[in-house]
Structure formats: C-alpha cells, structure tokens
N, C-alpha and C positions, 0 to 999 in steps of 0.2 A: 113446268114452264121453263122453256129455254132462254136465259137471260144473256144479252150481249155481253161480251167481254173481252179484255185484251189480256195476254200473259206476258211476263218478261222474266228472264233469268231463269237460275236452277236452285235448289235447296229446299229448306222448309218453306211450307206453303203459308203465304200472308194475303189474305182477301181484304180489299178496301172497299168502302160502301160510302158513295156521295151523299150530300145533303140534298134538301128539298130544292126543285128547280135545276138541280145540277144533273151531271153526267160523268162517266168514267173518265172522260178527257181532261176534268178538272184536276186530276190526280196523277196525270202522267209524269209530270216533273219528278214528284217524290216517288212514284212508282219505279220509274227507271233507274233511280238512285239507290233504293232500296233492293233492286234486282241484282246489285252486285254481291249480294250475300244470301239472297231468299228467292224463291220463286213467287212473283207477286202477281195476283190475279186482281184486275180492275173491272168492276161490276157495274152495269147499268140495272139499277132497280126498276121494277115494274113501273110503266106509265112514266118512264124517264129514259132520256137518251134514244137508244135503239132497240130496247127491250119491248116486249109486247105491252100492248095497251089492253087494260082489263076494265071491268064496269065498277071496280071498287078498289080501295086502299086502305090497308091497314097493317099494324106491325105484326100481327099474327100472321098474315098472308104473306108479308115480306120475309118474316122468319121462316116460314114453310118454303119459300122460294129458295132461300139460301141452303136450306138443309137439302133440297132436291139438286141444287147446283154443285154440292160438295159429292153427293152420291154419284151424280152424272159424269163428274169429271174425275172419279176414283181418288177423292182426297180424303177418304175416310179412313186410310190405314193408320193414321196417327193424328192427334189432334191438332188444328190449325190455328195461325194467329189471326185475329178478326180487328181491323181497324175501321171505324165508323165515325163519320163527321155529321154532325147536327142530326136531321132525320135518319141518316145512316148509322149515327150512334145510337139511336134509339132502337132501331133494327137490330143492331148488333147486341145490345142489353136484353132484348126479348128473346134473341137466339140463345145467347149464353143460358138463359134461364130454361128455355125449351129443351136444349140439347147440349148440356154442359160437357158432355163426354166429348163433343167435337171440337171444344174450344180449349186451347193450351192457354194463351195470353189474349186479352182483351184491352183495346185502347180506345177510349171514348173522348172525342174532341169537341169541346165546346158545347156540351149538352149534359142535362142532368135527369135523373129519373123521376120527373115531376111534371104536372100539368102546366102548360103555358097559357098565359091570356093571349088573344089573336094580336097578331102584329104584322100581317102581311097583307092588309087591305090596300095600300099604295100600290104594292107589286101586283096584285090582281087588278087594279085599275090601270096599270101600266100596260098590261097584257091587253086588256079589253079596249084600249086606246088605240091600238094597232090594227087597222083595218086592213086585214091581209088582202083582200080585194084590190086595194088601192096601192099596197107596197110593190114598187118596181126594183128596190135594192135595199140593202141594209141600212143605208144612210136615211132612206124614207122611214124605215121602221124606228129607227132611233129618234128621229124627229118627232114622231108621233107618240113614242113612249116618254119623251122627254117632257110632255105636257102632264104627266102625272108622277114620274120618278126623276128627281132633280139630280140624283148622283150619277155620274158619267159611268163610273166603276160598276155599279150596280146594274146600270143598264147594258153594259158590255157582258156583264155575267149572264143577265137574262136572255139577251139576244143570241146567246151561243144556242139557244134553242130553235132559233129561225133556220128553218131549212128549204131548200128549193125542191119543188116537186117535179118528177119526171115529166109530167104532163104541162108543166108550166106553172108560174105563181109559187106562192109560199105556204108553209104549213109550220105549226109548232111540233117539235119532237116531243115534249112532254104533253101528257093526256090533260090538258088544261081543265076540262069540264070536272073531270073525276078530282083533280086537286082541289077545285073549288067545293064540289058536293062533299068530299070526305076531308075537308080541312079541319073540323072539329076532333076527327080521329089522328090526325098528323099531331095536333098540338096536346093531345091526351097523354096520359101516363098509364101504361098497360101493365106495369109491374105490381104485383099484389103482395099482400101480407104473407110472409111465409117464403117468397121468392129469394133465393140467395144464390150467387156464384161464388165459390169459395177459390177459384184461381186467381192468379195475379192480375191484377186489373189497374191501368194507367188512366186517369182523368186529366186532359190537358185544357187549360183555360186561355182563351186570349186575354192578355193583360188589360186591354181597352174595351173588351168584350163584357159590358156591365149586366146584360139581360139573361144570359144563359146559364152560367155557373156563379151562384153567389155563395163563396165558401161558408161564411158565418151561418148563413141559412140552410144551406143544401148538404154540407158535409155529413151530419148525422144520417140523412136518409141514403146518402150514397154508402156510406159505411155499413148501414143495416143490410142493403142488398149485395153489396160487394166487400165483404170484411177484410180483404186483402188489397184494398185499393190504396192508391197514393195518388197526391195530385202535383202537378206541374204547371206552372204559368208561363207563358210565352210573352214577355213584356212587349210593349209598343205594338201588339197584334190585336186586330178585332176579331169578329167572329170566323172570318176567312182566313184562319191561322196559316194554312198551307199556301195561299196565294200571297200572303203579306209577309210572312217570316218563314220561309220554306227552309233555310239552311238551319235556322234554330230549332225548328220543329223536327226536321229530319235528326238533329243530332239527339234531341231528347228520346225520339222513337228508338233510335239505334242503342242507346245507353240502357233503356229499358228491356230491350229484347236480349241483350247481352246476358 
C-alpha cells in the first residue's frame, strides 16, 4: 500500500504516525522543527488523510503498511526512529514487536499497551450529524456537528477531514464506515504475552490527559513490553500534546533522541 506522506530535512530517519481521525498535517509543525536535525517522514495511515481506503483496519495491517513503507522508500539500511500518537502509538508499538530490527528508538505519545473502553461515541455522532448533501461550506458542517460535539477545538480537529470533491459537494477524508465497523479493533490491545521491544522507548503523557496513560496502573505493563522505557509528562497538556504544548513536547523529544 502506498501511504500518503511528506518528508522534510536530512539526516537520520524519523517517522511520525498520527492518531485516530487525524492526518499527517496535524504533525507538520513538530515535523518541520525536527527536520533541522533529522529527515522526518509524516505519514497518513490507511483509511486516514489522503492514504488509500481499505475494507478493514487493524494494528497488524497498519504495522505491515509501515514495514512496506520503509522498504518502498529504502529506509531499511539502518533502524529508524518511530514516533506515534494515540492510535499511531499503538501502530508504532505493534511495529516494534513485529520488526524490532527496523526500530532504533520508539516514542509513544499518550497511549498505553492496553485495551480501552469505548470513548468516541460523541465523535461518531458528530460525524453522523453532518449531512454532506446539505453542506455548502465548512461553517454549515460546523453548525451541524455542534449539535453533538460541544467543544469547538474538537470540532475543528474533526472538520480537517472535510474535503471538497472535484465534481462538487463534500466528502470525508477518513474512511468513516470502516472506523465505525472496526472501532473495537482500534481500542483493543494487540500486544501479547512474550512481546518485548528491548530498544530505548519513551512514553509521553499529557499531564491533563486522565484516560490514556495512568502511571500507577499502567507502568508495570509498559515495562513488561518495553523494559527500557521511561516516562515524561507534559504538564498542562491534554491528549493532543502536540497541539497544546508543541514547544515542550519538542524539547522532550529532542532530549530523548540525543
């Protein structure tokens, strides 16, 4: 599968994977700044952004996609650095287990190797509330989505998926039917007993993000799968650490990569 991507800079290769409902554009600010020292690849995962839509979604398939991407772009001469946020973090963890020889260092942002309870119904309801046949512009879509999603910032993030079709009208960039159908796989944990990645690994938690990494509860399982892991907390940041505290996040990433 040919994943849509953008590349910046020169040097050791860094691949950044976005989260659920996201796309590579969410990481351009961080990517361009890291590109002062690295060659940074921003990637749309399958069924997101401008990458191909498929009839299924799983961390196994997204790990395979990343493997194929690395070989397609001749990035397999030496291990790469992989950074993943949320769903992208779970892809990155699975990839590190599947092909550890391809990964030098791993950075996982605000997600843990565990199963999560459902937590996106309001988002799916927000997408469903937007009748694309009625939408004339982004303001129309925002007004419709606001009937189900109160938070303006969340709506703006989700509405990055709205795209104008060449023949007129609007569509979603993400493959919404598959995200709904395979949602149980997205919140699942695919790491198994015996899975371990020995490389240097950094977990980053948003200080105000209560749901995704709970250090007192999750650290044992993190260290089981990633025995060389460490944890950093970005204070005053929620789940979207890269959007809320980009300067602080970038500093932590750079310190770790040194």
